[in-house]
Structures are given as structure tokens and as C-alpha cells.
C-alpha positions as CSV (number, residue, x, y, z in Angstrom):
1,M,242.9,221.7,172.8
2,T,240.0,219.9,171.0
3,R,236.9,219.4,173.0
4,P,235.4,216.0,173.0
5,R,232.3,215.7,170.8
6,K,229.0,214.9,172.5
7,P,227.5,211.7,171.3
8,I,224.6,212.1,168.9
9,A,221.4,210.8,170.4
10,Q,219.6,208.1,168.4
11,A,216.1,209.0,167.3
12,F,215.0,205.3,167.0
13,E,216.0,202.0,168.4
14,N,218.4,200.0,166.4
15,S,215.9,197.5,165.0
16,T,212.3,197.4,164.1
17,L,209.8,195.6,166.2
18,R,206.8,193.4,165.4
19,I,204.0,194.6,167.7
20,N,200.5,193.4,168.3
21,L,198.0,196.0,167.1
22,A,196.0,195.7,170.3
23,A,199.1,197.0,172.2
24,I,199.4,200.2,170.1
25,L,197.5,203.2,171.5
26,P,196.6,205.8,168.9
27,L,196.8,209.5,169.8
28,R,193.6,210.3,167.8
29,E,190.7,208.6,166.1
30,V,190.4,208.4,162.3
31,S,187.2,210.2,161.4
32,D,184.6,208.8,159.0
33,S,185.3,211.7,156.6
34,V,189.0,210.8,156.4
35,K,188.0,207.1,155.7
36,K,186.0,208.3,152.7
37,S,188.9,210.4,151.4
38,V,191.0,209.7,148.3
39,K,194.2,209.6,150.3
40,Y,192.7,206.9,152.6
41,A,191.6,204.8,149.6
42,Q,195.1,205.1,148.0
43,I,196.8,204.0,151.2
44,A,194.4,201.1,151.5
45,A,195.0,200.1,147.9
46,S,198.8,200.3,148.4
47,I,198.7,198.1,151.5
48,S,196.5,195.6,149.7
49,E,198.8,195.4,146.7
50,V,202.3,195.6,148.2
51,G,201.9,195.7,152.0
52,I,203.3,198.3,154.4
53,I,206.1,200.3,152.8
54,E,206.8,202.8,155.6
55,P,206.5,201.3,159.1
56,P,204.4,203.2,161.6
57,V,206.3,205.0,164.4
58,V,205.6,204.2,168.0
59,V,207.1,205.1,171.4
60,R,207.2,202.8,174.4
61,D,204.7,203.6,177.2
62,P,206.9,204.7,180.2
63,H,204.6,203.0,182.7
64,T,203.5,199.8,180.9
65,S,206.2,197.8,179.2
66,D,204.0,195.9,176.7
67,Q,202.1,199.0,175.4
68,Y,203.1,201.6,172.8
69,H,201.8,205.1,171.8
70,L,201.4,205.7,168.1
71,L,203.2,208.8,166.9
72,D,202.8,208.4,163.1
73,G,200.8,206.0,160.9
74,H,197.2,206.3,162.2
75,L,195.7,205.7,158.8
76,R,197.9,202.6,158.2
77,I,197.0,201.2,161.6
78,Q,193.3,201.8,161.0
79,I,193.4,200.1,157.6
80,L,195.3,197.1,159.1
81,L,192.6,196.8,161.7
82,E,189.9,196.9,159.1
83,R,191.7,194.1,157.2
84,G,191.7,191.9,160.3
85,E,195.5,192.0,160.7
86,S,196.9,191.4,164.2
87,E,200.5,192.6,164.0
88,V,202.6,195.2,162.3
89,V,206.3,196.0,162.1
90,C,207.1,199.4,163.6
91,L,209.9,201.8,164.1
92,V,210.4,202.5,167.8
93,A,211.2,206.1,168.7
94,T,213.4,206.8,171.7
95,E,211.5,210.0,172.7
96,D,207.9,210.9,172.8
97,E,207.9,213.8,170.4
98,A,204.9,216.1,170.4
99,F,204.5,216.3,166.6
100,T,203.6,214.0,163.7
101,Y,206.7,212.8,162.0
102,N,205.3,213.3,158.5
103,R,205.0,217.1,159.2
104,R,208.8,217.2,159.1
105,V,208.8,215.4,155.7
106,N,208.1,217.3,152.5
107,R,205.4,215.9,150.2
108,I,207.1,214.1,147.3
109,A,207.6,216.3,144.2
110,I,206.1,215.1,140.9
111,I,209.5,214.7,139.3
112,Q,210.6,212.5,142.1
113,E,207.4,210.5,141.7
114,H,208.2,210.1,138.0
115,K,211.6,208.7,138.8
116,M,210.2,206.3,141.3
117,I,207.7,205.0,138.7
118,L,210.4,204.6,136.1
119,N,212.5,202.7,138.6
120,A,209.6,200.4,139.5
121,V,208.9,199.7,135.8
122,R,212.6,198.9,135.2
123,K,212.4,196.4,138.0
124,G,209.5,194.6,136.3
125,V,206.5,196.1,138.1
126,S,203.7,196.4,135.6
127,E,201.7,199.6,135.0
128,E,198.5,197.8,136.1
129,R,200.0,196.8,139.5
130,L,201.3,200.4,140.0
131,A,197.9,201.7,139.2
132,R,196.3,199.4,141.7
133,A,198.9,200.2,144.4
134,L,198.3,204.0,144.0
135,N,194.6,203.7,143.4
136,V,194.7,205.6,140.1
137,N,193.9,204.6,136.5
138,I,196.6,203.4,134.1
139,A,196.4,206.7,132.1
140,N,197.6,208.6,135.1
141,I,200.6,206.2,135.6
142,R,201.6,206.5,131.9
143,A,201.3,210.3,132.1
144,K,203.7,210.4,135.0
145,R,206.0,207.9,133.4
146,N,206.3,210.2,130.3
147,L,206.3,213.3,132.4
148,L,209.7,214.6,131.3
149,N,209.5,213.8,127.6
150,G,210.4,217.0,125.8
151,I,211.7,218.7,128.9
152,C,215.4,219.8,128.9
153,P,217.7,218.5,131.7
154,E,218.4,222.0,133.0
155,A,214.7,222.7,133.5
156,V,214.2,219.3,135.1
157,A,217.0,220.1,137.6
158,L,215.5,223.5,138.5
159,L,212.0,222.0,139.1
160,S,213.1,218.7,140.6
161,D,211.8,219.5,144.1
162,K,208.8,221.7,143.1
163,H,205.2,220.7,143.1
164,L,203.8,221.3,139.6
165,P,200.6,219.8,138.2
166,L,200.9,217.4,135.3
167,A,199.4,219.8,132.9
168,A,202.1,222.4,133.6
169,F,204.6,220.1,131.9
170,V,202.3,219.9,128.9
171,E,202.7,223.6,128.6
172,L,206.5,223.6,129.1
173,R,206.9,221.1,126.3
174,K,205.6,223.8,123.9
175,L,208.8,225.8,124.6
176,K,212.3,225.4,123.2
177,P,214.9,224.4,125.8
178,L,216.3,227.9,126.6
179,R,212.8,229.2,127.0
180,Q,212.0,226.2,129.3
181,I,214.9,227.2,131.5
182,E,213.7,230.9,131.6
183,A,210.1,229.7,132.4
184,A,211.4,227.5,135.2
185,E,213.4,230.3,136.7
186,L,210.4,232.7,136.5
187,M,208.2,230.1,138.2
188,I,210.7,229.7,141.0
189,A,211.2,233.5,141.4
190,M,207.5,234.1,141.5
191,N,206.8,231.0,143.5
192,R,204.0,230.2,141.1
193,F,203.7,226.7,139.6
194,S,200.1,226.6,138.5
195,V,198.9,225.5,135.0
196,G,197.5,229.0,134.5
197,Y,200.8,230.6,135.1
198,A,202.5,228.1,132.8
199,K,200.0,229.0,130.1
200,S,200.6,232.7,130.5
201,L,204.4,232.1,130.0
202,V,203.7,230.2,126.8
203,A,201.3,232.9,125.6
204,A,204.0,235.6,126.2
205,T,206.6,233.6,124.4
206,P,207.7,234.7,120.8
207,E,207.0,232.3,118.0
208,D,210.7,231.6,117.4
209,Q,211.0,230.3,121.0
210,L,208.2,227.8,120.6
211,V,208.6,224.2,119.4
212,T,207.8,223.8,115.7
213,G,204.2,223.0,115.3
214,Q,203.2,224.4,118.6
215,G,201.6,227.6,117.3
216,K,199.9,229.7,120.0
217,V,196.2,229.7,120.2
218,V,195.1,231.9,123.0
219,K,191.3,232.3,123.4
220,G,190.0,235.8,124.0
221,L,193.2,237.6,123.0
222,T,193.9,239.5,119.9
223,S,197.3,239.4,118.1
224,E,198.1,242.9,119.4
225,Q,197.4,241.8,123.0
226,I,199.6,238.7,122.5
227,A,202.4,240.9,121.1
228,L,202.1,243.2,124.1
229,M,202.4,240.2,126.5
230,E,205.5,239.1,124.6
231,R,207.1,242.5,125.1
232,E,206.1,242.7,128.7
233,S,207.5,239.2,129.3
234,A,210.8,240.1,127.6
235,S,211.0,243.2,129.8
236,L,210.3,241.1,132.9
237,D,213.0,238.6,131.9
238,R,215.6,241.4,131.6
239,E,214.6,242.9,134.9
240,F,214.7,239.5,136.6
241,K,218.3,238.9,135.3
242,M,219.4,242.4,136.5
243,V,217.9,241.8,140.0
244,E,219.5,238.4,140.1
245,Q,222.9,239.8,139.5
246,T,222.8,242.3,142.4
247,Y,220.5,240.4,144.8
248,G,223.3,239.1,147.0
249,A,225.1,242.4,147.5
250,D,221.8,244.3,148.0
251,H,220.6,241.7,150.6
252,L,223.9,242.0,152.5
253,D,223.7,245.8,152.5
254,L,220.1,245.6,153.8
255,V,221.1,243.2,156.6
256,L,223.9,245.5,157.7
257,A,221.7,248.6,157.6
258,I,219.0,246.9,159.7
259,G,221.7,245.8,162.2
260,Y,222.9,249.4,162.4
261,V,219.4,250.9,162.9
262,N,218.7,248.2,165.5
263,R,221.8,249.2,167.5
264,L,220.7,252.9,167.3
265,L,217.3,252.0,168.7
266,G,219.0,250.1,171.5
267,N,220.4,253.4,172.7
268,A,217.9,255.0,175.1
269,R,219.3,258.5,174.5
270,V,219.0,258.2,170.7
271,V,215.4,257.0,171.0
272,R,214.5,259.9,173.4
273,Y,216.1,262.5,171.0
274,L,214.3,261.1,168.0
275,A,211.0,260.9,169.9
276,H,211.2,264.6,170.8
277,H,212.6,266.0,167.5
278,H,212.0,263.5,164.7
279,A,209.1,261.3,165.7
280,E,208.3,260.4,162.1
281,I,211.9,259.1,161.5
282,L,211.7,257.1,164.7
283,G,208.5,255.5,163.5
284,E,210.1,254.5,160.1
285,F,213.2,253.1,161.9
286,Q,211.0,250.9,164.1
287,K,209.2,249.6,161.0
288,I,212.6,248.7,159.4
289,V,213.8,246.7,162.4
290,D,210.4,245.0,162.7
291,V,210.7,243.5,159.1
292,P,211.1,239.7,159.5
293,Q,214.5,238.5,158.2
294,A,214.7,235.4,156.0
295,A,216.5,232.6,157.7
């Protein structure tokens, strides 16, 4: 017999609502230091150029029908007040959640930002207007527009949700496609996406895996040191591939072993015996079960 499914509760009311700014009660004040920040200036420039893109989030006051508590959008509301605006269109949450909504949203990755800029340009938005909306210079917009020139699709797919600086892509362009993929995999495995790490991968790449005309010039390193880096990098690549092949089975064995040890330590007689006769083993077992498990 199939159990009836519980209805899914709505997080927001069905439609947005235009609300008087005086009726919106913020949960915190926007400090002077925040108002002087780059982020604040970018949001102000964006609102000035294209208006509010993401509506603030409010929740109805349970005691006063014409008042609302601001859950997300404190900077946007402050900027609107400074501009002399009187109303704003808001999303109305159905529950008063005790967190800022943007904390549950990942910061946009640079490749996604690149795609958004290309889409805006295709729709006829000029580079100058994009620069004004994002409060950056045109050179920055053009650099992001051309971000993936010379980057192979497989590497793009691997890095699509990662936060790399612009200059890291400059380094990746020096590599041939297969080496770009290897470099992307190493970045992900090491969880390192800095320009310095990208440069070290390029420095450790043999000449035949570099794009023609992109000869390596590494300050402070001799040719012997560069050759050593190349050998170490090749060795690391081989070890990485070997670990990758057995990782799933090894992880499963580890989970099963930890589960078994955990059951042993749940038996009071076993714990007493180990404590009296093998205290050092008991200590190691306790360390094993205390290791946090990946979700």
C-alpha cells in the first residue's frame, strides 16, 4: 500500500509584493566600513544602471500586518534609501528563517560569470554598460569575456564551478589540451586554484606539452631544477591516477572497518578487556572511530 505523500511546504508566497521601504524593518545596520567597500559600490552601480535584479527577501511581522522583517538584501535596501526611493518589489518568505539566504547560495564561479557576460553581449548589452553595472573597467569585462579562449572544453567542464582567478587561465592557456585536463584534475584533487599553483604546474610541464611559442621562463630556477620539477610532476600524475583507480574500493573498505571497530567499542566487555590488557590498542581504536566521515 502506497502511503500518501506529504505536501511540500512553500518557501515563499506565490507572488512578489511591492512594499514601502518604511515598512521594512532590517535585522542589522549597514556599517560605514561596509558602505565604503568595493562590494557596496558594485551593488550601487548595478542598481543605478539596471535596477534591482534580485528582490530582497522579507517575512511578514506576526503581530503587525503592515510591517515586514528583512531577511536578505540589507545592502540593496540601504542603497535604495540613499537614492531616495520609497518602494521595492520583494519576495515574501513564509517562515522567519534564522539565517541569511545568501549563505545558502554559492558565490558565482568565474566561468559562470563569463557565460553571463557573453549572454548579455549577445542580447545587445554594450561592454561599457556592463562595466558601469559591475563597477569595473572595460578591460576587466573584456578579460572575462575572453576567459576561455584557448581552454579546451574538457578542462572548462572540470573547472566550471571552481573559483579561479583570471590569471590562472592565462597560465592554463600555455598548456596543450591534454595537459590542461591533467592540470585541472590536479587543481581539484589538491583543492588549490591559485595563480601560484597554476604557474608551478606550467613550470613542471615538459616542453612538448606546452603550446608552441610558450617557452618556459621561470625566474630563479636553473634548467636542472626545472627538469627535476618535471620528473616530480610526472611521478605525481602517475600516483594520482593510481589512487584515483582504487579510491572508491579503499574508501568503502575504510567505512566498513570503522563501522566494525565502532561496534566493538559499543560492547562494554570488549572495552574492559582492551583497557586491562591492550590499552594502547584501545586508544588507537578510539582514534579511528573519532575520525570525521565525509558526507
